[in-house]
PDB file of N, CA, C and O in Angstrom:
ATOM      1  N   MET A   1      78.111 102.997 101.109  1.00  0.00           N
ATOM      2  CA  MET A   1      77.999 102.356 100.450  1.00  0.00           C
ATOM      3  C   MET A   1      79.552 101.593 100.073  1.00  0.00           C
ATOM      4  O   MET A   1      80.138 102.594  99.662  1.00  0.00           O
ATOM      5  N   SER A   2      80.241 100.827  99.996  1.00  0.00           N
ATOM      6  CA  SER A   2      80.959  99.914 100.744  1.00  0.00           C
ATOM      7  C   SER A   2      81.506  99.252  98.462  1.00  0.00           C
ATOM      8  O   SER A   2      80.871  98.485  97.738  1.00  0.00           O
ATOM      9  N   ASN A   3      83.099 100.183  98.094  1.00  0.00           N
ATOM     10  CA  ASN A   3      83.624 100.093  96.740  1.00  0.00           C
ATOM     11  C   ASN A   3      83.535  98.206  96.867  1.00  0.00           C
ATOM     12  O   ASN A   3      83.603  97.546  97.903  1.00  0.00           O
ATOM     13  N   ARG A   4      83.412  97.836  95.827  1.00  0.00           N
ATOM     14  CA  ARG A   4      84.650  96.738  95.485  1.00  0.00           C
ATOM     15  C   ARG A   4      85.233  96.785  94.237  1.00  0.00           C
ATOM     16  O   ARG A   4      84.836  97.485  93.306  1.00  0.00           O
ATOM     17  N   LEU A   5      86.742  95.585  94.213  1.00  0.00           N
ATOM     18  CA  LEU A   5      87.342  95.450  93.573  1.00  0.00           C
ATOM     19  C   LEU A   5      86.940  94.418  92.815  1.00  0.00           C
ATOM     20  O   LEU A   5      86.409  93.343  93.091  1.00  0.00           O
ATOM     21  N   HIS A   6      87.521  95.276  91.114  1.00  0.00           N
ATOM     22  CA  HIS A   6      87.423  94.167  90.376  1.00  0.00           C
ATOM     23  C   HIS A   6      88.571  93.814  89.376  1.00  0.00           C
ATOM     24  O   HIS A   6      89.293  94.737  88.997  1.00  0.00           O
ATOM     25  N   VAL A   7      88.685  93.157  89.140  1.00  0.00           N
ATOM     26  CA  VAL A   7      90.071  92.407  88.535  1.00  0.00           C
ATOM     27  C   VAL A   7      90.322  92.354  86.905  1.00  0.00           C
ATOM     28  O   VAL A   7      91.249  91.601  86.606  1.00  0.00           O
ATOM     29  N   ASP A   8      89.794  92.889  85.998  1.00  0.00           N
ATOM     30  CA  ASP A   8      89.650  92.628  84.504  1.00  0.00           C
ATOM     31  C   ASP A   8      90.585  92.181  84.040  1.00  0.00           C
ATOM     32  O   ASP A   8      91.660  92.777  84.107  1.00  0.00           O
ATOM     33  N   TRP A   9      90.442  90.949  83.408  1.00  0.00           N
ATOM     34  CA  TRP A   9      91.481  89.154  83.865  1.00  0.00           C
ATOM     35  C   TRP A   9      92.425  89.505  82.309  1.00  0.00           C
ATOM     36  O   TRP A   9      93.635  89.389  82.113  1.00  0.00           O
ATOM     37  N   THR A  10      91.330  89.963  81.368  1.00  0.00           N
ATOM     38  CA  THR A  10      92.259  90.439  80.451  1.00  0.00           C
ATOM     39  C   THR A  10      93.277  91.198  79.903  1.00  0.00           C
ATOM     40  O   THR A  10      93.870  91.069  78.832  1.00  0.00           O
ATOM     41  N   ALA A  11      93.403  92.075  80.865  1.00  0.00           N
ATOM     42  CA  ALA A  11      94.533  92.887  81.000  1.00  0.00           C
ATOM     43  C   ALA A  11      95.640  92.968  82.122  1.00  0.00           C
ATOM     44  O   ALA A  11      96.602  93.728  82.240  1.00  0.00           O
ATOM     45  N   CYS A  12      95.045  91.621  83.142  1.00  0.00           N
ATOM     46  CA  CYS A  12      96.094  92.041  84.580  1.00  0.00           C
ATOM     47  C   CYS A  12      97.306  90.912  83.267  1.00  0.00           C
ATOM     48  O   CYS A  12      97.254  90.192  82.270  1.00  0.00           O
ATOM     49  N   ASP A  13      97.967  91.334  83.979  1.00  0.00           N
ATOM     50  CA  ASP A  13      99.392  90.261  83.880  1.00  0.00           C
ATOM     51  C   ASP A  13     100.356  89.996  84.675  1.00  0.00           C
ATOM     52  O   ASP A  13     101.560  90.241  84.601  1.00  0.00           O
ATOM     53  N   GLY A  14      99.538  89.316  85.680  1.00  0.00           N
ATOM     54  CA  GLY A  14     100.267  88.818  87.015  1.00  0.00           C
ATOM     55  C   GLY A  14     101.408  89.692  87.870  1.00  0.00           C
ATOM     56  O   GLY A  14     101.922  89.156  88.852  1.00  0.00           O
ATOM     57  N   ARG A  15     101.774  90.967  87.504  1.00  0.00           N
ATOM     58  CA  ARG A  15     102.955  91.485  87.888  1.00  0.00           C
ATOM     59  C   ARG A  15     102.831  91.486  89.739  1.00  0.00           C
ATOM     60  O   ARG A  15     103.812  91.676  90.459  1.00  0.00           O
ATOM     61  N   GLY A  16     101.737  91.290  90.144  1.00  0.00           N
ATOM     62  CA  GLY A  16     101.740  91.350  91.800  1.00  0.00           C
ATOM     63  C   GLY A  16     101.717  92.720  92.715  1.00  0.00           C
ATOM     64  O   GLY A  16     101.922  92.686  93.928  1.00  0.00           O
ATOM     65  N   LEU A  17     101.449  93.902  92.003  1.00  0.00           N
ATOM     66  CA  LEU A  17     101.693  94.399  92.559  1.00  0.00           C
ATOM     67  C   LEU A  17     100.656  94.896  93.251  1.00  0.00           C
ATOM     68  O   LEU A  17     100.798  95.028  94.467  1.00  0.00           O
ATOM     69  N   CYS A  18      99.423  95.264  92.630  1.00  0.00           N
ATOM     70  CA  CYS A  18      97.864  95.058  93.834  1.00  0.00           C
ATOM     71  C   CYS A  18      98.127  94.528  95.499  1.00  0.00           C
ATOM     72  O   CYS A  18      97.814  95.086  96.550  1.00  0.00           O
ATOM     73  N   ALA A  19      98.763  93.353  95.273  1.00  0.00           N
ATOM     74  CA  ALA A  19      98.888  92.305  96.278  1.00  0.00           C
ATOM     75  C   ALA A  19     100.246  92.909  97.262  1.00  0.00           C
ATOM     76  O   ALA A  19     100.290  93.054  98.484  1.00  0.00           O
ATOM     77  N   GLU A  20     100.919  93.087  96.595  1.00  0.00           N
ATOM     78  CA  GLU A  20     101.733  93.994  97.939  1.00  0.00           C
ATOM     79  C   GLU A  20     100.758  95.533  98.094  1.00  0.00           C
ATOM     80  O   GLU A  20     100.488  96.041  99.182  1.00  0.00           O
ATOM     81  N   LEU A  21     100.630  95.700  97.691  1.00  0.00           N
ATOM     82  CA  LEU A  21      99.247  97.133  97.770  1.00  0.00           C
ATOM     83  C   LEU A  21      98.812  96.970  99.046  1.00  0.00           C
ATOM     84  O   LEU A  21      99.254  97.516 100.056  1.00  0.00           O
ATOM     85  N   LEU A  22      97.581  95.887  98.910  1.00  0.00           N
ATOM     86  CA  LEU A  22      96.173  95.324  99.395  1.00  0.00           C
ATOM     87  C   LEU A  22      96.590  94.302 100.256  1.00  0.00           C
ATOM     88  O   LEU A  22      95.588  93.719 100.670  1.00  0.00           O
ATOM     89  N   PRO A  23      97.787  93.746 100.786  1.00  0.00           N
ATOM     90  CA  PRO A  23      97.543  92.645 101.158  1.00  0.00           C
ATOM     91  C   PRO A  23      97.023  91.570 102.297  1.00  0.00           C
ATOM     92  O   PRO A  23      97.386  90.453 102.665  1.00  0.00           O
ATOM     93  N   GLU A  24      95.412  93.007 102.856  1.00  0.00           N
ATOM     94  CA  GLU A  24      94.772  92.447 103.882  1.00  0.00           C
ATOM     95  C   GLU A  24      93.603  92.122 102.298  1.00  0.00           C
ATOM     96  O   GLU A  24      93.183  91.015 102.636  1.00  0.00           O
ATOM     97  N   MET A  25      93.278  92.257 101.652  1.00  0.00           N
ATOM     98  CA  MET A  25      92.714  91.715 100.436  1.00  0.00           C
ATOM     99  C   MET A  25      92.861  90.848  98.881  1.00  0.00           C
ATOM    100  O   MET A  25      92.255  90.838  97.810  1.00  0.00           O
ATOM    101  N   LEU A  26      93.596  90.418  99.258  1.00  0.00           N
ATOM    102  CA  LEU A  26      94.918  90.117  97.840  1.00  0.00           C
ATOM    103  C   LEU A  26      95.761  89.318  98.248  1.00  0.00           C
ATOM    104  O   LEU A  26      96.511  89.775  99.111  1.00  0.00           O
ATOM    105  N   THR A  27      95.968  87.986  97.861  1.00  0.00           N
ATOM    106  CA  THR A  27      97.085  87.117  97.519  1.00  0.00           C
ATOM    107  C   THR A  27      97.215  86.412  95.740  1.00  0.00           C
ATOM    108  O   THR A  27      96.452  86.272  94.784  1.00  0.00           O
ATOM    109  N   GLU A  28      98.859  86.079  96.103  1.00  0.00           N
ATOM    110  CA  GLU A  28      99.198  85.991  94.728  1.00  0.00           C
ATOM    111  C   GLU A  28      99.148  84.560  94.524  1.00  0.00           C
ATOM    112  O   GLU A  28      99.648  83.856  95.402  1.00  0.00           O
ATOM    113  N   ASP A  29      98.444  83.825  93.156  1.00  0.00           N
ATOM    114  CA  ASP A  29      98.998  82.507  93.396  1.00  0.00           C
ATOM    115  C   ASP A  29      99.953  81.743  92.620  1.00  0.00           C
ATOM    116  O   ASP A  29     100.960  82.038  93.264  1.00  0.00           O
ATOM    117  N   ASP A  30     100.364  80.983  91.711  1.00  0.00           N
ATOM    118  CA  ASP A  30     101.662  80.643  91.624  1.00  0.00           C
ATOM    119  C   ASP A  30     102.362  81.257  90.223  1.00  0.00           C
ATOM    120  O   ASP A  30     103.408  80.941  89.658  1.00  0.00           O
ATOM    121  N   TRP A  31     101.555  82.059  89.967  1.00  0.00           N
ATOM    122  CA  TRP A  31     101.848  83.025  88.527  1.00  0.00           C
ATOM    123  C   TRP A  31     102.070  83.780  88.617  1.00  0.00           C
ATOM    124  O   TRP A  31     102.497  84.296  87.584  1.00  0.00           O
ATOM    125  N   GLY A  32     102.030  84.990  90.331  1.00  0.00           N
ATOM    126  CA  GLY A  32     101.559  86.155  90.788  1.00  0.00           C
ATOM    127  C   GLY A  32     100.221  86.650  90.725  1.00  0.00           C
ATOM    128  O   GLY A  32      99.962  87.589  91.478  1.00  0.00           O
ATOM    129  N   TYR A  33      99.186  86.151  89.872  1.00  0.00           N
ATOM    130  CA  TYR A  33      98.095  86.580  89.194  1.00  0.00           C
ATOM    131  C   TYR A  33      96.993  86.732  91.203  1.00  0.00           C
ATOM    132  O   TYR A  33      96.757  85.870  92.049  1.00  0.00           O
ATOM    133  N   PRO A  34      96.738  87.860  91.157  1.00  0.00           N
ATOM    134  CA  PRO A  34      95.721  88.007  92.283  1.00  0.00           C
ATOM    135  C   PRO A  34      94.960  87.377  92.723  1.00  0.00           C
ATOM    136  O   PRO A  34      94.428  86.685  91.855  1.00  0.00           O
ATOM    137  N   VAL A  35      94.469  87.173  93.952  1.00  0.00           N
ATOM    138  CA  VAL A  35      93.611  86.199  94.519  1.00  0.00           C
ATOM    139  C   VAL A  35      93.410  86.880  95.671  1.00  0.00           C
ATOM    140  O   VAL A  35      94.161  87.414  96.487  1.00  0.00           O
ATOM    141  N   ALA A  36      91.650  86.685  95.513  1.00  0.00           N
ATOM    142  CA  ALA A  36      90.820  87.466  96.213  1.00  0.00           C
ATOM    143  C   ALA A  36      91.262  86.723  98.181  1.00  0.00           C
ATOM    144  O   ALA A  36      91.488  85.513  98.180  1.00  0.00           O
ATOM    145  N   ARG A  37      91.328  87.267  99.267  1.00  0.00           N
ATOM    146  CA  ARG A  37      91.430  86.827 100.023  1.00  0.00           C
ATOM    147  C   ARG A  37      89.869  86.171 100.324  1.00  0.00           C
ATOM    148  O   ARG A  37      89.753  84.961 100.520  1.00  0.00           O
ATOM    149  N   ASP A  38      88.433  87.285 100.346  1.00  0.00           N
ATOM    150  CA  ASP A  38      87.589  86.957 101.179  1.00  0.00           C
ATOM    151  C   ASP A  38      86.680  87.080 100.008  1.00  0.00           C
ATOM    152  O   ASP A  38      87.056  86.541  98.967  1.00  0.00           O
ATOM    153  N   ASP A  39      84.964  88.025 100.025  1.00  0.00           N
ATOM    154  CA  ASP A  39      85.365  89.295  98.540  1.00  0.00           C
ATOM    155  C   ASP A  39      85.512  89.806  98.198  1.00  0.00           C
ATOM    156  O   ASP A  39      86.703  89.627  97.943  1.00  0.00           O
ATOM    157  N   MET A  40      85.102  91.073  97.583  1.00  0.00           N
ATOM    158  CA  MET A  40      86.483  92.077  96.575  1.00  0.00           C
ATOM    159  C   MET A  40      85.724  93.189  96.964  1.00  0.00           C
ATOM    160  O   MET A  40      85.982  94.242  96.381  1.00  0.00           O
ATOM    161  N   THR A  41      84.271  93.196  98.376  1.00  0.00           N
ATOM    162  CA  THR A  41      84.237  94.367  99.345  1.00  0.00           C
ATOM    163  C   THR A  41      85.200  95.168  99.881  1.00  0.00           C
ATOM    164  O   THR A  41      85.908  94.633 100.734  1.00  0.00           O
ATOM    165  N   VAL A  42      85.437  96.416  99.583  1.00  0.00           N
ATOM    166  CA  VAL A  42      86.292  96.576 100.224  1.00  0.00           C
ATOM    167  C   VAL A  42      85.956  97.932 101.262  1.00  0.00           C
ATOM    168  O   VAL A  42      85.383  99.010 101.105  1.00  0.00           O
ATOM    169  N   PRO A  43      86.834  97.055 102.710  1.00  0.00           N
ATOM    170  CA  PRO A  43      85.873  97.684 104.223  1.00  0.00           C
ATOM    171  C   PRO A  43      86.376  99.159 103.867  1.00  0.00           C
ATOM    172  O   PRO A  43      87.392  99.596 103.325  1.00  0.00           O
ATOM    173  N   PRO A  44      85.169  99.761 104.433  1.00  0.00           N
ATOM    174  CA  PRO A  44      85.780 101.415 104.295  1.00  0.00           C
ATOM    175  C   PRO A  44      87.458 102.126 104.859  1.00  0.00           C
ATOM    176  O   PRO A  44      88.095 103.122 104.518  1.00  0.00           O
ATOM    177  N   ALA A  45      87.687 101.057 105.825  1.00  0.00           N
ATOM    178  CA  ALA A  45      89.332 101.037 106.825  1.00  0.00           C
ATOM    179  C   ALA A  45      90.226 100.948 105.101  1.00  0.00           C
ATOM    180  O   ALA A  45      91.388 101.036 104.707  1.00  0.00           O
ATOM    181  N   LEU A  46      89.777 100.875 104.898  1.00  0.00           N
ATOM    182  CA  LEU A  46      91.009  99.671 103.557  1.00  0.00           C
ATOM    183  C   LEU A  46      90.405 100.754 102.171  1.00  0.00           C
ATOM    184  O   LEU A  46      90.952 100.331 101.153  1.00  0.00           O
ATOM    185  N   GLU A  47      89.867 101.465 101.967  1.00  0.00           N
ATOM    186  CA  GLU A  47      89.486 102.156 100.683  1.00  0.00           C
ATOM    187  C   GLU A  47      90.393 103.035  99.568  1.00  0.00           C
ATOM    188  O   GLU A  47      90.301 103.293  98.368  1.00  0.00           O
ATOM    189  N   PRO A  48      91.569 103.425 100.958  1.00  0.00           N
ATOM    190  CA  PRO A  48      93.185 104.537 100.710  1.00  0.00           C
ATOM    191  C   PRO A  48      93.739 103.838  99.679  1.00  0.00           C
ATOM    192  O   PRO A  48      94.143 104.132  98.553  1.00  0.00           O
ATOM    193  N   ALA A  49      93.641 102.553 100.522  1.00  0.00           N
ATOM    194  CA  ALA A  49      95.112 101.169 100.307  1.00  0.00           C
ATOM    195  C   ALA A  49      94.511 100.830  98.373  1.00  0.00           C
ATOM    196  O   ALA A  49      94.895 100.924  97.208  1.00  0.00           O
ATOM    197  N   ALA A  50      93.350 100.410  99.223  1.00  0.00           N
ATOM    198  CA  ALA A  50      92.478 100.442  97.662  1.00  0.00           C
ATOM    199  C   ALA A  50      92.527 101.307  96.161  1.00  0.00           C
ATOM    200  O   ALA A  50      92.474 100.973  94.978  1.00  0.00           O
ATOM    201  N   ARG A  51      92.619 102.207  96.676  1.00  0.00           N
ATOM    202  CA  ARG A  51      92.891 103.253  95.796  1.00  0.00           C
ATOM    203  C   ARG A  51      93.655 103.468  95.124  1.00  0.00           C
ATOM    204  O   ARG A  51      93.644 103.841  93.951  1.00  0.00           O
ATOM    205  N   GLN A  52      95.051 103.071  96.376  1.00  0.00           N
ATOM    206  CA  GLN A  52      96.457 103.144  95.474  1.00  0.00           C
ATOM    207  C   GLN A  52      96.528 101.903  95.271  1.00  0.00           C
ATOM    208  O   GLN A  52      97.580 101.775  94.645  1.00  0.00           O
ATOM    209  N   ALA A  53      96.013 100.769  95.422  1.00  0.00           N
ATOM    210  CA  ALA A  53      96.613  99.531  94.299  1.00  0.00           C
ATOM    211  C   ALA A  53      95.979 100.202  92.716  1.00  0.00           C
ATOM    212  O   ALA A  53      96.725 100.369  91.751  1.00  0.00           O
ATOM    213  N   VAL A  54      94.539 100.517  92.695  1.00  0.00           N
ATOM    214  CA  VAL A  54      94.456 100.761  91.275  1.00  0.00           C
ATOM    215  C   VAL A  54      95.115 102.152  90.365  1.00  0.00           C
ATOM    216  O   VAL A  54      95.428 102.377  89.196  1.00  0.00           O
ATOM    217  N   ASN A  55      95.105 102.829  91.554  1.00  0.00           N
ATOM    218  CA  ASN A  55      95.987 103.875  90.859  1.00  0.00           C
ATOM    219  C   ASN A  55      97.911 103.463  90.135  1.00  0.00           C
ATOM    220  O   ASN A  55      98.668 104.079  89.384  1.00  0.00           O
ATOM    221  N   ARG A  56      98.043 101.560  91.205  1.00  0.00           N
ATOM    222  CA  ARG A  56      99.983 102.098  90.723  1.00  0.00           C
ATOM    223  C   ARG A  56     100.141 100.558  89.855  1.00  0.00           C
ATOM    224  O   ARG A  56     101.185 100.061  89.432  1.00  0.00           O
ATOM    225  N   CYS A  57      98.548  99.936  89.742  1.00  0.00           N
ATOM    226  CA  CYS A  57      98.712  99.071  88.865  1.00  0.00           C
ATOM    227  C   CYS A  57      98.850  99.381  87.426  1.00  0.00           C
ATOM    228  O   CYS A  57      98.078 100.008  86.702  1.00  0.00           O
ATOM    229  N   PRO A  58     100.477  98.576  87.030  1.00  0.00           N
ATOM    230  CA  PRO A  58     100.764  98.788  85.539  1.00  0.00           C
ATOM    231  C   PRO A  58     100.023  98.557  84.314  1.00  0.00           C
ATOM    232  O   PRO A  58     100.267  99.233  83.314  1.00  0.00           O
ATOM    233  N   ALA A  59      98.973  97.487  84.318  1.00  0.00           N
ATOM    234  CA  ALA A  59      98.388  96.675  83.133  1.00  0.00           C
ATOM    235  C   ALA A  59      97.235  97.832  83.303  1.00  0.00           C
ATOM    236  O   ALA A  59      96.744  98.114  82.210  1.00  0.00           O
ATOM    237  N   LEU A  60      96.588  98.700  84.587  1.00  0.00           N
ATOM    238  CA  LEU A  60      95.351  99.149  84.326  1.00  0.00           C
ATOM    239  C   LEU A  60      94.329  98.380  84.247  1.00  0.00           C
ATOM    240  O   LEU A  60      93.305  98.625  83.611  1.00  0.00           O
ATOM    241  N   ALA A  61      94.655  97.004  85.163  1.00  0.00           N
ATOM    242  CA  ALA A  61      94.084  96.293  84.993  1.00  0.00           C
ATOM    243  C   ALA A  61      92.834  96.195  86.668  1.00  0.00           C
ATOM    244  O   ALA A  61      91.783  95.556  86.724  1.00  0.00           O
ATOM    245  N   LEU A  62      93.111  96.576  87.168  1.00  0.00           N
ATOM    246  CA  LEU A  62      92.131  96.795  88.350  1.00  0.00           C
ATOM    247  C   LEU A  62      91.135  98.395  88.823  1.00  0.00           C
ATOM    248  O   LEU A  62      91.514  99.528  89.123  1.00  0.00           O
ATOM    249  N   ARG A  63      90.304  98.016  88.744  1.00  0.00           N
ATOM    250  CA  ARG A  63      89.577  99.266  89.852  1.00  0.00           C
ATOM    251  C   ARG A  63      88.225  98.971  90.872  1.00  0.00           C
ATOM    252  O   ARG A  63      87.922  97.989  91.549  1.00  0.00           O
ATOM    253  N   LEU A  64      87.708 100.006  90.700  1.00  0.00           N
ATOM    254  CA  LEU A  64      87.703 100.244  92.360  1.00  0.00           C
ATOM    255  C   LEU A  64      86.032 100.228  91.609  1.00  0.00           C
ATOM    256  O   LEU A  64      85.866 101.252  90.947  1.00  0.00           O
ATOM    257  N   VAL A  65      84.295  98.887  91.585  1.00  0.00           N
ATOM    258  CA  VAL A  65      83.332 100.117  91.390  1.00  0.00           C
ATOM    259  C   VAL A  65      82.414  99.861  92.638  1.00  0.00           C
ATOM    260  O   VAL A  65      82.684  99.224  93.655  1.00  0.00           O
ATOM    261  N   GLY A  66      80.941 100.702  92.206  1.00  0.00           N
ATOM    262  CA  GLY A  66      79.860 100.777  93.478  1.00  0.00           C
ATOM    263  C   GLY A  66      79.446  99.436  93.967  1.00  0.00           C
ATOM    264  O   GLY A  66      79.581  98.546  93.126  1.00  0.00           O
ATOM    265  N   ALA A  67      79.022  99.111  95.008  1.00  0.00           N
ATOM    266  CA  ALA A  67      78.504  97.906  95.946  1.00  0.00           C
ATOM    267  C   ALA A  67      76.892  97.979  94.142  1.00  0.00           C
ATOM    268  O   ALA A  67      76.642  96.904  93.598  1.00  0.00           O
ATOM    269  N   ASP A  68      76.462  98.739  93.843  1.00  0.00           N
ATOM    270  CA  ASP A  68      75.437  98.398  93.375  1.00  0.00           C
ATOM    271  C   ASP A  68      75.827  97.777  92.064  1.00  0.00           C
ATOM    272  O   ASP A  68      74.824  97.429  91.442  1.00  0.00           O
ATOM    273  N   ARG A  69      76.679  97.585  91.593  1.00  0.00           N
ATOM    274  CA  ARG A  69      76.792  97.245  90.239  1.00  0.00           C
ATOM    275  C   ARG A  69      77.993  96.357  90.247  1.00  0.00           C
ATOM    276  O   ARG A  69      79.211  96.530  90.241  1.00  0.00           O
ATOM    277  N   ARG A  70      77.055  95.189  90.264  1.00  0.00           N
ATOM    278  CA  ARG A  70      78.016  93.780  90.492  1.00  0.00           C
ATOM    279  C   ARG A  70      78.499  93.304  88.311  1.00  0.00           C
ATOM    280  O   ARG A  70      78.745  92.169  87.902  1.00  0.00           O
ATOM    281  N   ASP A  71      78.483  94.076  87.790  1.00  0.00           N
ATOM    282  CA  ASP A  71      78.103  93.419  86.194  1.00  0.00           C
ATOM    283  C   ASP A  71      79.436  94.409  85.737  1.00  0.00           C
ATOM    284  O   ASP A  71      79.462  94.298  84.511  1.00  0.00           O
ATOM    285  N   ALA A  72      80.305  95.120  86.060  1.00  0.00           N
ATOM    286  CA  ALA A  72      81.769  95.269  85.788  1.00  0.00           C
ATOM    287  C   ALA A  72      82.956  94.803  86.397  1.00  0.00           C
ATOM    288  O   ALA A  72      84.052  95.105  85.924  1.00  0.00           O
TER     289      ALA A  72
END
């Protein structure tokens, strides 16, 4: 089961660290907020980088959720 990235837009303040740590999946908009390059499903090869991005998000706005949970 693959995890998905979830951005809590009420918590994100657009610092852009997640896009720097996970450029394969995220880019930044003009204000520094993350934008998905594709869907937010994390390929197994990117799980370590995704976990690092989640753990280092200064606003705690990025989470990994199970693929079967679409509501998070």
